[in-house]
Each structure stands twice: as structure tokens, then as C-alpha cells.
KOLLOLO-487157 format. One record per residue (C-alpha): residue in one letter; x, y, z. Coordinates in steps of 0.5 Angstrom, whole numbers, plus 500, padded with zeros to 3 digits. Layout:
REM residues N
(pt A,(X,Y,Z))
...
This chain:
REM residues 456
(pt I,(589,137,327))
(pt R,(595,141,328))
(pt L,(598,144,322))
(pt K,(606,143,321))
(pt P,(608,149,317))
(pt Q,(611,146,310))
(pt A,(619,147,310))
(pt S,(618,151,304))
(pt L,(614,156,307))
(pt P,(619,160,313))
(pt L,(614,163,317))
(pt S,(615,170,321))
(pt S,(616,169,328))
(pt N,(615,176,330))
(pt P,(609,179,326))
(pt P,(608,187,327))
(pt Q,(607,189,334))
(pt S,(600,192,335))
(pt N,(599,199,333))
(pt Q,(606,199,329))
(pt S,(607,196,322))
(pt S,(613,195,317))
(pt S,(613,197,310))
(pt Y,(613,189,308))
(pt S,(612,184,313))
(pt K,(610,176,312))
(pt T,(606,172,317))
(pt G,(602,165,317))
(pt V,(595,167,317))
(pt I,(592,174,316))
(pt V,(585,175,319))
(pt I,(582,182,317))
(pt G,(577,184,322))
(pt A,(577,184,330))
(pt G,(569,183,331))
(pt L,(567,176,334))
(pt A,(568,172,328))
(pt G,(575,175,327))
(pt L,(577,174,334))
(pt A,(574,167,334))
(pt A,(578,165,328))
(pt A,(584,168,331))
(pt T,(583,164,338))
(pt H,(582,157,334))
(pt L,(589,159,330))
(pt N,(592,160,336))
(pt S,(590,154,339))
(pt Q,(593,150,333))
(pt N,(600,154,334))
(pt I,(599,157,327))
(pt P,(602,164,327))
(pt F,(597,169,325))
(pt L,(596,177,325))
(pt L,(589,180,326))
(pt L,(588,187,323))
(pt E,(583,191,326))
(pt A,(581,198,322))
(pt S,(578,201,329))
(pt D,(582,202,336))
(pt A,(579,196,339))
(pt V,(576,189,338))
(pt G,(569,188,338))
(pt G,(566,190,331))
(pt R,(559,192,333))
(pt V,(560,189,340))
(pt R,(562,195,343))
(pt T,(561,199,350))
(pt D,(562,206,351))
(pt F,(564,210,358))
(pt L,(560,216,359))
(pt D,(560,220,366))
(pt G,(560,213,370))
(pt F,(555,209,365))
(pt L,(556,203,360))
(pt L,(553,205,354))
(pt D,(553,199,349))
(pt R,(552,201,342))
(pt G,(545,199,341))
(pt F,(541,194,344))
(pt Q,(545,187,345))
(pt I,(543,181,349))
(pt F,(547,175,350))
(pt I,(544,168,351))
(pt T,(547,164,356))
(pt A,(545,157,352))
(pt Y,(549,159,346))
(pt P,(553,153,344))
(pt E,(559,156,341))
(pt A,(560,161,346))
(pt Q,(560,156,352))
(pt K,(566,153,349))
(pt L,(570,159,348))
(pt L,(568,164,353))
(pt N,(569,164,361))
(pt Y,(562,166,363))
(pt Q,(564,166,371))
(pt A,(569,172,369))
(pt L,(564,175,365))
(pt N,(560,176,371))
(pt L,(553,175,367))
(pt Q,(547,179,370))
(pt K,(541,176,368))
(pt F,(534,178,366))
(pt Y,(527,176,368))
(pt S,(526,170,363))
(pt G,(520,173,360))
(pt A,(517,180,359))
(pt Q,(513,186,361))
(pt V,(508,188,355))
(pt Y,(505,195,354))
(pt Y,(498,194,351))
(pt D,(491,198,352))
(pt G,(495,203,357))
(pt K,(497,197,362))
(pt L,(503,193,363))
(pt H,(502,185,363))
(pt T,(507,179,364))
(pt V,(509,174,359))
(pt A,(513,169,363))
(pt N,(517,163,361))
(pt P,(513,157,364))
(pt L,(520,153,365))
(pt R,(523,159,369))
(pt H,(517,162,372))
(pt F,(511,157,373))
(pt W,(507,161,377))
(pt D,(508,167,374))
(pt S,(506,164,367))
(pt L,(500,161,371))
(pt N,(498,168,373))
(pt S,(498,171,366))
(pt L,(494,166,363))
(pt Q,(488,171,363))
(pt N,(491,177,361))
(pt P,(490,180,354))
(pt I,(497,178,351))
(pt G,(494,172,347))
(pt S,(489,166,349))
(pt L,(490,160,353))
(pt L,(491,156,347))
(pt D,(497,161,345))
(pt K,(500,160,352))
(pt L,(499,152,351))
(pt L,(502,153,344))
(pt I,(508,157,347))
(pt A,(510,150,351))
(pt S,(509,146,345))
(pt N,(513,150,341))
(pt I,(519,149,346))
(pt I,(518,142,346))
(pt R,(519,142,338))
(pt V,(525,146,338))
(pt L,(528,142,344))
(pt T,(528,136,340))
(pt K,(532,138,334))
(pt S,(539,139,334))
(pt D,(542,146,331))
(pt E,(544,142,325))
(pt E,(537,140,324))
(pt I,(535,147,325))
(pt F,(539,150,320))
(pt T,(538,145,315))
(pt S,(531,145,315))
(pt N,(525,147,311))
(pt E,(525,155,312))
(pt I,(519,160,311))
(pt P,(519,167,314))
(pt T,(518,167,322))
(pt I,(511,170,321))
(pt D,(508,165,317))
(pt L,(511,160,322))
(pt L,(507,163,327))
(pt R,(501,163,323))
(pt K,(502,156,321))
(pt T,(503,154,328))
(pt G,(496,157,330))
(pt F,(498,163,334))
(pt S,(493,168,334))
(pt D,(494,175,331))
(pt S,(493,178,338))
(pt I,(500,174,341))
(pt V,(503,175,334))
(pt G,(502,183,335))
(pt R,(503,184,342))
(pt F,(508,179,344))
(pt F,(512,176,338))
(pt R,(513,182,334))
(pt P,(516,187,339))
(pt F,(520,181,342))
(pt F,(523,177,336))
(pt G,(522,184,332))
(pt G,(527,187,337))
(pt I,(532,181,337))
(pt F,(532,181,329))
(pt F,(531,188,328))
(pt D,(525,186,324))
(pt K,(518,188,326))
(pt E,(515,185,320))
(pt L,(518,178,322))
(pt E,(520,176,315))
(pt T,(527,173,318))
(pt S,(528,166,317))
(pt S,(524,161,321))
(pt R,(531,157,322))
(pt L,(533,163,326))
(pt F,(527,164,330))
(pt D,(527,156,332))
(pt F,(535,157,334))
(pt I,(533,163,338))
(pt F,(527,160,341))
(pt K,(531,154,343))
(pt C,(537,158,346))
(pt L,(532,162,350))
(pt A,(528,155,353))
(pt L,(535,153,355))
(pt G,(539,159,358))
(pt D,(538,166,360))
(pt N,(538,173,357))
(pt A,(544,176,360))
(pt L,(549,182,360))
(pt P,(556,182,362))
(pt A,(557,186,368))
(pt N,(562,191,365))
(pt G,(558,192,358))
(pt I,(557,187,352))
(pt A,(564,189,350))
(pt A,(567,185,355))
(pt I,(565,179,351))
(pt P,(570,180,345))
(pt Q,(575,183,350))
(pt Q,(576,177,354))
(pt L,(577,173,347))
(pt G,(582,179,345))
(pt D,(586,178,352))
(pt K,(587,171,351))
(pt L,(591,172,344))
(pt P,(599,173,344))
(pt P,(601,180,345))
(pt G,(603,184,339))
(pt S,(598,179,335))
(pt I,(593,185,334))
(pt L,(594,191,329))
(pt F,(589,196,331))
(pt N,(588,202,326))
(pt S,(590,198,320))
(pt K,(584,198,315))
(pt V,(585,194,309))
(pt V,(584,197,303))
(pt S,(585,192,298))
(pt I,(587,184,297))
(pt D,(592,183,291))
(pt F,(593,176,288))
(pt D,(600,175,285))
(pt G,(599,173,278))
(pt S,(605,169,277))
(pt E,(603,164,283))
(pt S,(595,164,283))
(pt E,(595,158,288))
(pt S,(599,162,293))
(pt P,(595,166,298))
(pt P,(594,174,297))
(pt S,(598,180,300))
(pt L,(594,186,303))
(pt R,(595,193,302))
(pt L,(593,197,308))
(pt E,(590,205,308))
(pt N,(597,207,310))
(pt G,(600,204,304))
(pt D,(604,198,308))
(pt V,(603,191,305))
(pt L,(603,185,308))
(pt R,(604,178,305))
(pt S,(600,172,308))
(pt E,(604,165,307))
(pt L,(598,160,309))
(pt G,(592,164,308))
(pt V,(587,170,309))
(pt I,(581,170,313))
(pt I,(576,176,312))
(pt A,(572,177,318))
(pt V,(568,184,316))
(pt E,(561,185,315))
(pt E,(559,183,308))
(pt P,(558,189,304))
(pt E,(566,191,306))
(pt A,(568,183,305))
(pt L,(565,184,298))
(pt K,(569,191,297))
(pt L,(575,187,299))
(pt L,(573,181,294))
(pt R,(571,186,288))
(pt E,(565,183,288))
(pt T,(558,185,287))
(pt K,(551,181,290))
(pt P,(545,181,285))
(pt N,(539,184,289))
(pt P,(542,185,296))
(pt K,(537,185,301))
(pt P,(537,191,306))
(pt V,(541,190,312))
(pt R,(537,191,319))
(pt T,(538,198,322))
(pt T,(536,201,329))
(pt V,(536,207,333))
(pt C,(538,206,341))
(pt L,(537,212,346))
(pt Y,(540,212,353))
(pt F,(537,216,359))
(pt S,(539,217,366))
(pt A,(535,218,372))
(pt D,(536,218,380))
(pt R,(535,211,382))
(pt T,(529,213,386))
(pt Q,(525,215,380))
(pt V,(525,208,377))
(pt P,(518,206,377))
(pt V,(520,198,377))
(pt R,(526,194,380))
(pt E,(525,188,377))
(pt P,(531,186,371))
(pt V,(525,185,366))
(pt L,(525,187,358))
(pt F,(519,192,357))
(pt L,(515,191,350))
(pt N,(511,195,346))
(pt G,(505,191,344))
(pt S,(500,197,343))
(pt G,(502,197,335))
(pt K,(503,204,336))
(pt G,(509,209,337))
(pt I,(516,208,335))
(pt V,(519,205,341))
(pt N,(520,197,340))
(pt N,(523,195,347))
(pt M,(526,198,353))
(pt F,(529,196,360))
(pt F,(532,199,366))
(pt A,(539,197,365))
(pt T,(542,198,372))
(pt N,(536,194,374))
(pt V,(539,188,370))
(pt A,(547,190,372))
(pt P,(547,195,377))
(pt S,(555,196,374))
(pt Y,(552,200,368))
(pt G,(551,206,372))
(pt P,(553,210,378))
(pt A,(551,208,385))
(pt D,(545,213,385))
(pt K,(543,213,378))
(pt A,(539,209,373))
(pt L,(541,207,366))
(pt I,(535,207,361))
(pt S,(536,204,354))
(pt V,(530,205,349))
(pt S,(530,201,342))
(pt L,(527,203,336))
(pt I,(527,199,329))
(pt G,(529,202,323))
(pt M,(534,209,322))
(pt F,(528,214,322))
(pt E,(532,219,318))
(pt D,(527,224,317))
(pt M,(527,225,325))
(pt S,(532,229,328))
(pt D,(535,226,335))
(pt D,(532,232,339))
(pt D,(525,230,335))
(pt L,(526,222,337))
(pt T,(528,224,344))
(pt A,(522,228,345))
(pt E,(517,223,342))
(pt V,(520,217,346))
(pt V,(519,221,352))
(pt R,(512,222,350))
(pt E,(511,215,349))
(pt L,(514,212,355))
(pt S,(510,218,359))
(pt G,(504,213,357))
(pt W,(507,207,360))
(pt F,(510,210,367))
(pt G,(507,216,368))
(pt E,(509,223,366))
(pt P,(512,226,372))
(pt I,(517,220,372))
(pt V,(519,220,365))
(pt R,(520,228,364))
(pt L,(525,227,370))
(pt W,(530,223,365))
(pt K,(536,226,362))
(pt H,(538,224,355))
(pt L,(545,221,355))
(pt R,(546,219,348))
(pt T,(543,217,341))
(pt Y,(546,211,337))
(pt R,(544,210,330))
(pt I,(546,203,328))
(pt G,(546,203,320))
(pt Y,(548,196,320))
(pt A,(546,192,326))
(pt Q,(545,185,323))
(pt P,(545,182,316))
(pt N,(538,181,313))
(pt Q,(536,173,314))
(pt C,(530,173,310))
(pt P,(529,166,306))
(pt P,(532,164,302))
(pt T,(538,163,307))
(pt N,(544,158,307))
(pt L,(547,158,314))
(pt M,(552,152,313))
(pt K,(556,156,307))
(pt N,(563,154,305))
(pt P,(567,159,308))
(pt R,(572,158,302))
(pt V,(572,164,297))
(pt G,(578,163,293))
(pt S,(585,160,293))
(pt G,(588,161,300))
(pt V,(582,166,302))
(pt Y,(576,165,307))
(pt V,(570,169,310))
(pt C,(567,169,316))
(pt G,(561,173,320))
(pt D,(554,172,322))
(pt Y,(552,173,315))
(pt L,(554,166,313))
(pt T,(551,163,319))
(pt S,(546,165,324))
(pt A,(545,173,325))
(pt T,(547,172,333))
(pt F,(553,172,337))
(pt D,(554,165,337))
(pt G,(553,165,329))
(pt A,(559,170,329))
(pt L,(563,165,333))
(pt V,(561,159,329))
(pt S,(563,162,323))
(pt G,(570,164,325))
(pt R,(572,157,327))
(pt R,(569,154,320))
(pt A,(574,159,317))
(pt V,(580,156,320))
(pt E,(577,149,319))
(pt A,(577,150,312))
(pt L,(584,153,312))
(pt L,(587,147,315))
(pt R,(583,142,311))
(pt D,(586,146,305))
(pt R,(593,146,308))
(pt V,(593,139,309))
(pt S,(591,137,302))
(pt T,(596,141,299))
(pt S,(601,138,303))
(pt V,(599,131,302))
(pt S,(599,132,294))
């Protein structure tokens, strides 16, 4: 459907230019937030030739998906990996232009003082065969992984997202996985994806990720994780994104309750939408704008990510593999040598090391966290190697993901009021793909409402 604006609603052909604003402006649709969900919404509006303005409170697109540049290194803000099999991403993104650098399909698990390989049998059959006797689960566990792959591949994504759900930990136990593979592999691997070491996250999310991992690769764009939102932003019309523009309130005109609301910015400017408002910010911020409270909100997922540099000659491995802490001890959950995966993440002679913890560790200073991480990883790779690493930066991410413990509704209606719609990964799956899907659904809902209004 291509929306034809009603004659009674003259639309502004020139929205405020990026980084400029006027005291009172009108535009077709206003999207609040230029994270992945907001960018997806803007992309779909643009494809339908619907005038829009995308408001972003910060200085760049991406939301939580950002990359910083420091001394020749690319530092993603927190542990973020892109899975190439994400179905919505495949439709919206140009993978070739992202120059995706792939991880080994599996992991190295630190347990009992040694590193052990866990391999995806569909990608690394012989590695998988050779690892049958290692202590990261029994032979039955490894057969169950193969049968679980078949199980999720026979389901559509919609079937997965509407199926009966239980916590992931309960699903793993019900499937018959042993305590050893749950503790040594599933907890650190999926705990690192969900930022949830207890694996209380919905089995729906587990099945979706498991399916995507079976079909695709873990990867990083050569120019950092921020290249994903940057690619979407670059395709939007010039002047359609307004940076450093924080929305502080959404105001409905009492005399025209059916008309879309106006927005007040932090600098006092007012913008009026003529076709609708799409709120594409994190759930706590969306609730504030909507002046709503959520009873008994679930605690959000948090993480700490530490970066270190080293001479490339000091890196103990060359493979682009993820390392997991399967020991059940310590604070490190997972780590990897980012420049092994994507050499462009650091200068030619330097290695970049990324280490992830689950939780915020508010009771520990950055220096204490760094010292503890160095101590732990010295046990993995040897103290003479690790003590030469130089700490670059620590990120404490207070909102890494929404909490998606059961009960969840991953097919929620994005319409929250007359002319107002919401999108974000908290409405779908807490993944890059979920954010992109939610942006599309918000636009589809807006179009349905506009068509029904014009027909009536």
C-alpha cells in the first residue's frame, strides 16, 4: 500500500534540516529515536513516499548499537554480534557493503584449567566429531544439540514466537541436556547473548536464536557494529534526521482527540505530526513519554564490557573464535580477540581484546574490575601473556536488553493511542532482527489506520 495523503492534510515538503529546528513545524510522520527500530520505521516510510522526520536525542544514529574510535581501535559499546541469518535484516541490509567478518561457528570453553572446542556440526563436522570425548557435555548432549537444530529448523518464526513458552533453563532440562553442558556451555553462551546467566529468558527467544545460529554465521561488520545503523541512516533523504533533539513530552490537542499529537523538544521547540507519531526508544523512556507506568517491571539486562590492547605477536590464538567461561567461577562470562575476527578493529600491529561480564558490578571500581579480569584470564592464557595487555576502556551498559522472561508477547500490537505507535526490541525479540521487525510493524499499523480513516 502506498499512502496518498488526504487533501485536507497539506504536508510539509521540507521538514527541518538535520541539526536545525524551527519554533513550530509540521511534517507527516514523526519518529522518535534513531536506533535500529526507528531507522527501520523511517526506511519503510521512505519506501512508501510518506514524509517523515526522525528525531534523535544523541549526535548519531544507532541507539545502543554504537562504535567508538580510540587510538586506531574500533570499540563497540558492549558485546554485540550480528547473526547473518536474521530474516528481517536480510531484507533491509546490504551484507556485501557491511563487509561482514565471520566468527568460527562454535566456541572454545574454559573448564578445568583447559580450553575445549564445541563446534557446530553443520559447519565444522570433523571438529565436532573430534570433540565428542571432551568434558563439555556427554555424547548424548551432542546428539541432542543436533536434534534440537532439526527441531527449530522445522518451525516458522511465527510458530516460534507464538508457541508455548517456558524459561530457557527449563527447556534445556526438559530436552534432556545434562547439568555439565548446561553449566559449561549453555549458561555462558546463551547467557552472554541474553545477558542472563540464569537462563530465565523465554524459550521462544532461545529457539529463534538457535535457529538463526543453525542457518547463519556470527559476524562483525569490518567498520564496527555501528556500520549497521549507519547503512540504514545513509539511505534516508538528506535532512530527514534531526540530531541532538530530545523529545520531552507528547501533547494531544484536547479539541481534536483523533488527530496525531504534537511533540515538545528539550529546547522548547514544538513539532506537529500530521499522520502519526512512532515512538522508537527504549521501553522505560517510551513509558515516560506516554506518561504510563508498568506494574512490577522486570529488571532490565545489564553488562560490563572491557577492552584491552596488545601487540599482535602476543595473541595466544589466531582463530576468530568466541571463548566462554565454563568453569562456573569468576566474573568473566565470555571474551574474544576482536582483531582475529575483524583485523580492521585495530591498528596493523595491535590486537584488540573484548571481555564481557553479566551484570553491572556496582560494588567494584573500574580498576578493581580490570585487575580481576586480568587475574582470571591469566589462568586461561598464561600470566606472562596477559600481564602485557593494556586496558583501553570499560563500558558499563545499564540497559543492554529488555528482560524477556515469560510471560512474553512477541507479536504485540504497536498501536497505543490515536495516531501513536511504538516499536523496539522489547515488543518483539530482544535481537537486532526484532528491532527491525518492530519498526516495520509500527509503519504497517499506521498505514492500516490511515487507510481505514480515509475510507470511513
